[in-house]
C-alpha positions in Angstrom: 79.5 82.5 9.1 82.7 84.4 9.6 85.7 82.8 7.9 88.7 82.6 10.2 92.2 81.5 9.2 91.5 78.1 10.8 88.2 77.6 9.0 89.8 78.6 5.7 92.7 76.2 6.3 90.3 73.4 7.1 88.3 74.1 4.0 91.4 74.2 1.8 92.7 70.9 3.3 89.4 69.1 2.7 87.7 70.6 -0.3 89.3 70.4 -3.7 87.0 73.1 -5.2 88.0 75.5 -2.4 91.6 75.1 -3.5 90.6 75.9 -7.1 88.5 78.9 -6.1 91.3 80.2 -3.9 93.6 80.1 -7.0 91.0 82.2 -8.8 90.9 84.7 -6.0 94.7 85.0 -6.0 94.7 85.2 -9.8 92.1 88.0 -9.7 94.4 89.9 -7.2 97.2 89.9 -9.7 97.6 93.0 -11.9 96.9 92.8 -15.6 100.6 92.8 -16.5 101.4 90.1 -13.8 98.7 87.9 -15.4 100.1 88.4 -18.8 103.7 87.7 -17.7 102.7 84.9 -15.3 104.9 86.7 -12.8 104.7 88.7 -9.6 106.2 92.1 -10.4 105.1 94.2 -7.4 105.6 93.8 -3.7 102.0 94.6 -2.8 100.9 91.4 -0.9 98.3 90.7 -3.6 98.1 87.7 -5.8 100.7 85.0 -6.0 104.2 85.2 -4.6 107.0 85.1 -7.3 107.7 81.4 -6.6 104.1 80.5 -7.3 103.1 83.1 -10.0 103.7 81.0 -13.1 102.1 77.8 -11.8 99.4 79.6 -10.0 98.4 81.7 -13.0 98.4 78.6 -15.2 96.2 76.5 -12.9 93.8 79.4 -12.2 93.4 80.0 -16.0 92.9 76.3 -16.5 90.2 76.1 -13.8 88.5 79.2 -15.3 88.5 77.5 -18.8 87.6 73.9 -17.8 86.2 74.1 -14.3 88.7 71.4 -13.2 92.0 70.8 -11.6 93.7 67.4 -11.5 94.3 65.6 -8.2 98.0 66.2 -8.6 97.4 69.9 -9.0 95.3 70.1 -5.9 98.0 68.1 -4.0 100.7 70.6 -5.1 98.9 73.4 -3.2 98.4 71.2 -0.1 102.1 70.4 0.4 103.1 71.5 3.8 106.4 73.3 4.4 107.8 75.5 7.1 105.1 78.1 6.6 102.3 75.5 6.6 100.2 74.4 3.7 101.4 76.0 0.4 98.0 77.5 -0.4 97.6 78.4 3.3 100.2 81.2 3.0 97.6 83.2 1.1 94.9 82.9 3.8 94.9 86.7 4.5 93.9 87.4 0.9 91.2 84.7 1.0 89.8 86.2 4.2 89.8 89.7 2.7 88.0 88.4 -0.4 85.4 86.6 1.7 84.8 89.7 3.7 84.3 91.8 0.5 81.9 89.2 -0.8 79.9 89.2 2.4 79.7 93.0 2.4 78.4 93.0 -1.1 75.7 90.5 -0.2 74.6 92.7 2.7 74.4 95.8 0.5 72.8 94.1 -2.6 
């Protein structure tokens, strides 16, 4: 199944674990020093935007430690603004990660 922007958006809107896993993907796209500083230091279209770096890093690390996000944390990422759902602005990175994962499955 190919993941399109619409499919990922629907998944993020309806599946709490998908939101948490998306945060981990974004966190893993951050550089080491960005993770340490909980900041976005480079304009490389990878990881969190500066406005979400601190909270995104914190929540991703929490999920990696505990396997859980609260309902309020998930709701934060589902807030809709002028660019759509907050977590949805990262769809291009999520599609890229899904494509890499699918390619590895085909090879391995």
